[in-house]
C-alpha positions as CSV (number, residue, x, y, z in Angstrom):
1,X,122.4,100.9,103.2
2,X,120.3,99.7,100.3
3,X,118.7,102.8,98.7
4,X,115.6,100.7,98.1
5,X,115.1,99.6,101.7
6,X,112.9,102.5,102.5
7,X,110.2,101.1,100.2
8,X,109.5,98.5,102.8
9,X,107.9,101.2,104.9
10,X,105.5,102.0,102.0
11,X,104.6,98.6,100.6
12,X,104.1,95.1,101.9
13,X,107.3,93.2,101.6
14,X,105.6,90.6,99.4
15,X,105.2,93.3,96.8
16,X,108.9,94.1,96.6
17,X,111.5,92.0,94.7
18,X,115.2,92.7,94.5
19,X,117.5,91.8,91.6
20,X,114.4,90.5,89.8
21,X,114.8,88.9,86.3
22,X,112.7,91.0,83.9
23,X,112.2,88.0,81.7
24,X,109.5,87.1,84.3
25,X,107.7,90.3,83.5
26,X,107.7,90.6,79.7
27,X,105.6,88.6,77.2
28,X,108.7,87.8,75.1
29,X,110.3,86.1,78.2
30,X,113.7,87.8,77.7
31,X,115.5,90.4,79.8
32,X,118.1,90.7,82.5
33,X,117.5,91.8,86.1
34,X,116.4,95.1,87.5
35,X,117.6,96.4,90.8
36,X,114.2,96.4,92.4
37,X,110.6,95.7,91.2
38,X,107.5,96.8,93.2
39,X,103.8,96.2,92.7
40,X,101.7,98.9,94.3
41,X,98.1,98.1,95.2
42,X,96.6,101.6,95.1
43,X,97.0,105.1,93.7
44,X,98.2,106.3,97.1
45,X,100.9,103.6,97.1
46,X,102.0,104.6,93.6
47,X,102.3,108.2,94.6
48,X,104.4,107.3,97.7
49,X,106.7,105.1,95.7
50,X,107.3,107.8,93.1
51,X,107.8,110.4,95.8
52,X,110.4,108.2,97.5
53,X,112.1,107.5,94.2
54,X,112.4,111.2,93.3
55,X,113.6,112.2,96.8
56,X,116.3,109.5,96.6
57,X,117.3,110.2,93.0
58,X,116.3,106.7,91.9
59,X,115.7,106.2,88.2
60,X,112.3,104.4,87.8
61,X,110.1,103.1,85.0
62,X,106.4,102.2,85.2
63,X,105.3,99.1,83.3
64,X,102.2,97.1,82.8
65,X,102.0,93.6,81.4
66,X,105.3,93.9,79.5
67,X,103.6,93.1,76.2
68,X,105.4,95.9,74.4
69,X,108.6,95.9,76.3
70,X,112.2,94.6,75.8
71,X,114.8,94.7,78.6
72,X,118.4,94.2,77.6
73,X,120.3,91.1,78.7
74,X,122.6,93.0,81.1
75,X,119.6,94.2,82.9
76,X,118.7,97.7,84.2
77,X,119.9,99.7,87.2
78,X,116.5,101.1,88.1
79,X,113.3,100.7,90.1
80,X,110.5,99.0,88.1
81,X,107.0,100.0,89.2
82,X,104.7,97.3,87.9
83,X,101.0,98.0,87.6
84,X,99.2,94.7,86.9
85,X,96.9,92.3,88.7
86,X,97.5,93.9,92.2
87,X,96.2,97.2,90.9
88,X,93.3,96.0,88.7
89,X,89.9,96.8,90.3
90,X,86.9,97.2,88.0
91,X,83.6,99.0,88.7
92,X,80.6,98.7,86.4
93,X,78.0,101.5,86.6
94,X,75.3,101.3,83.9
95,X,76.9,101.7,80.5
96,X,80.2,102.8,82.1
97,X,83.1,100.7,83.3
98,X,86.0,102.1,85.4
99,X,89.1,100.0,85.4
100,X,92.5,100.5,87.2
101,X,95.5,100.6,84.9
102,X,96.7,97.1,85.9
103,X,93.6,95.4,84.7
104,X,94.3,93.2,81.7
105,X,92.5,94.2,78.5
106,X,91.1,90.7,77.9
107,X,89.8,90.6,81.5
108,X,88.0,93.9,80.9
109,X,86.5,92.6,77.7
110,X,85.1,89.6,79.6
111,X,83.6,91.8,82.3
112,X,81.9,93.9,79.6
113,X,80.5,90.8,78.0
114,X,79.2,89.5,81.4
115,X,77.4,92.8,81.8
116,X,75.9,92.7,78.3
117,X,78.0,95.7,77.3
118,X,79.2,96.0,73.7
119,X,82.3,98.0,72.5
120,X,85.2,96.0,73.8
121,X,84.9,92.9,71.6
122,X,87.9,94.0,69.5
123,X,90.1,93.9,72.7
124,X,89.4,90.3,73.9
125,X,92.8,89.1,72.7
126,X,95.0,92.1,73.2
127,X,97.8,90.9,75.6
128,X,98.3,94.1,77.5
129,X,97.0,96.1,80.5
130,X,94.6,99.1,80.5
131,X,97.4,101.5,81.2
132,X,99.5,100.4,78.2
133,X,96.4,100.1,76.1
134,X,95.5,103.7,76.7
135,X,99.1,104.9,76.2
136,X,99.4,103.1,72.8
137,X,95.7,103.5,71.8
138,X,95.5,99.7,71.4
139,X,93.4,98.4,68.7
140,X,92.4,95.3,66.6
141,X,89.7,94.2,64.2
142,X,88.5,97.7,63.4
143,X,88.2,98.9,67.1
144,X,90.5,101.2,69.1
145,X,90.6,102.6,72.6
146,X,89.9,106.1,71.3
147,X,86.4,104.9,70.3
148,X,85.3,103.9,73.8
149,X,87.4,105.9,76.3
150,X,85.3,108.5,78.3
151,X,87.8,109.6,80.9
152,X,91.4,109.0,81.9
153,X,93.0,109.4,85.3
154,X,96.7,109.9,85.4
155,X,99.5,111.1,87.7
156,X,101.2,114.3,86.3
157,X,104.8,115.2,86.6
158,X,104.2,116.1,90.3
159,X,102.5,112.8,90.9
160,X,99.2,114.7,91.3
161,X,96.0,112.8,90.3
162,X,94.6,114.5,87.1
163,X,91.5,113.5,85.1
164,X,90.9,114.4,81.4
165,X,88.3,113.4,78.9
166,X,89.1,110.9,76.2
167,X,89.0,113.7,73.6
168,X,91.9,115.5,75.4
169,X,94.2,112.4,75.2
170,X,95.3,113.3,71.7
171,X,94.8,109.8,70.4
172,X,96.0,108.8,67.0
173,X,97.2,105.5,65.5
174,X,99.1,103.7,68.3
175,X,99.7,106.9,70.0
176,X,98.4,109.3,72.7
177,X,99.7,112.2,74.7
178,X,101.2,109.7,77.2
179,X,103.8,108.7,74.6
180,X,104.9,112.3,74.4
181,X,104.8,112.6,78.2
182,X,106.3,109.5,79.7
183,X,106.3,111.2,83.1
184,X,102.5,111.0,83.0
185,X,101.3,107.7,84.5
186,X,97.8,106.3,83.6
187,X,96.1,105.0,86.7
188,X,92.6,104.4,85.5
189,X,90.2,104.8,82.6
190,X,86.5,105.0,82.3
191,X,84.9,103.4,79.2
192,X,81.5,104.3,77.7
193,X,80.0,101.2,76.2
194,X,76.5,100.3,74.9
195,X,74.0,97.8,76.0
196,X,74.1,94.7,73.8
197,X,73.0,91.1,73.4
198,X,75.4,88.8,75.3
199,X,75.1,86.1,72.7
200,X,76.1,88.6,69.9
201,X,78.9,89.9,72.0
202,X,80.2,86.4,72.7
203,X,80.0,85.5,69.0
204,X,82.0,88.5,68.0
205,X,84.7,87.8,70.6
206,X,84.9,84.2,69.6
207,X,85.3,85.2,65.9
208,X,88.1,87.6,66.9
209,X,89.9,85.1,69.1
210,X,89.7,82.4,66.4
211,X,91.1,84.8,63.9
212,X,93.9,85.7,66.3
213,X,94.8,82.1,66.9
214,X,94.7,81.3,63.2
215,X,96.9,84.3,62.1
216,X,99.1,85.1,65.0
217,X,101.8,83.0,66.8
218,X,100.2,83.2,70.3
219,X,101.6,79.8,71.2
220,X,105.0,81.4,71.4
221,X,106.3,84.2,73.7
222,X,106.1,87.4,71.6
223,X,105.2,91.1,72.0
224,X,102.6,91.3,69.2
225,X,103.3,93.4,66.2
226,X,106.9,94.5,66.2
227,X,106.6,97.4,63.8
228,X,104.1,100.2,63.3
229,X,102.3,99.9,60.0
230,X,103.9,102.3,57.4
231,X,101.5,104.3,55.4
232,X,100.5,102.5,52.3
233,X,102.1,99.2,53.3
234,X,101.6,96.0,55.4
235,X,104.5,95.0,57.5
236,X,103.9,91.3,57.1
237,X,104.0,91.5,53.3
238,X,107.1,93.6,53.2
239,X,108.9,91.1,55.4
240,X,107.5,88.2,53.4
241,X,108.7,89.8,50.2
242,X,112.2,90.0,51.6
243,X,112.1,86.3,52.0
244,X,112.4,86.6,55.8
245,X,109.5,84.5,57.0
246,X,111.0,82.0,59.5
247,X,114.4,83.7,59.5
248,X,116.2,83.2,62.9
249,X,119.0,84.8,64.9
250,X,119.7,82.7,67.9
251,X,116.4,81.9,69.6
252,X,114.5,84.8,68.0
253,X,112.6,84.0,64.8
254,X,110.3,85.9,62.3
255,X,107.1,84.0,62.8
256,X,106.2,81.5,60.1
257,X,102.5,82.3,60.8
258,X,102.7,86.1,60.6
259,X,105.9,87.9,59.5
260,X,105.0,91.0,61.4
261,X,105.8,89.1,64.6
262,X,109.1,88.0,66.2
263,X,108.8,85.0,68.5
264,X,111.0,83.5,71.2
265,X,111.4,79.9,70.2
266,X,112.6,79.0,73.6
267,X,116.0,80.3,74.5
268,X,116.2,83.8,72.8
269,X,118.2,86.6,74.4
270,X,117.3,90.2,74.1
271,X,120.3,90.6,71.8
272,X,118.9,88.0,69.5
273,X,115.6,89.9,69.3
274,X,117.2,93.3,68.7
275,X,119.6,91.9,66.1
276,X,116.7,90.3,64.3
277,X,114.7,93.6,64.4
278,X,117.7,95.4,62.9
279,X,118.2,92.8,60.2
280,X,114.5,93.0,59.2
281,X,114.6,96.8,59.2
282,X,117.7,96.9,57.0
283,X,116.4,94.3,54.5
284,X,113.1,96.1,54.1
285,X,114.8,99.4,53.6
286,X,117.3,98.1,51.1
287,X,114.6,96.3,49.0
288,X,111.7,98.8,49.3
289,X,113.1,102.0,50.7
290,X,110.6,101.8,53.6
291,X,111.9,102.6,57.1
292,X,110.1,100.4,59.6
293,X,109.6,101.9,63.0
294,X,109.4,99.5,66.0
295,X,106.5,99.8,68.5
296,X,108.4,98.1,71.3
297,X,110.0,100.0,74.1
298,X,113.6,99.1,74.9
299,X,115.0,99.5,78.4
300,X,118.4,98.8,79.9
301,X,122.1,98.8,79.0
302,X,122.9,101.4,81.5
């Protein structure tokens, strides 16, 4: 009997996929299959899925938009719990917006604009979901999640719903308590914004998007900045100074537009991407003595 078949008593069958290629669920468009992928539509469904997985000793991972994720080519023997558009409700209440974890960050920025709420302009082009954005304290153009998060709801290690203030989330650069506790699953966040002028908000968002289009290779599959910024350095310049702009391994390439990005030129494998990451890290360390640390999460190979 298929150990995953019991999930069909919890979720609608349309929200369950077996042997699902993970390249369909990552922004780099690489990755082998997982045993089973499910898309819950409520907190209660998430709790039931996690309870089922634990009771049946099923390894599971919770993902969002896959913008910071690599899955190895051989795939992964696990249950993938995907929180995206099927778990993405948004409520606006005065200066506050509550968003479920699956809501995309750009969608939330647009909703804020439509309600003349300022504070999310920096986020209009960030290609992730709210859950991932909270976990990694996503930021751009001088803004970060830490500046606007009022409350966070998450499931603890017992899958119990817990709420904390933004101040309790231990935010730092591309980091939060949820990095230290992968067993905690963000299910919603409440943002405290400020009333603003919709034209000014639109103008800021347009400026940010134009800058992103000009400086970042958004026309190719990628997962954003590959490496965390080392103190006192800029990743792009380090990679440039190693002569690696445009360097390719297979279908993976250091972007010619921004050397802090690795793109899929069309037929990259996960191995291509990982080999290129290692090549860049080794070159930067040999030339400058700087150890680059990747931001991306790598799953599979087991």
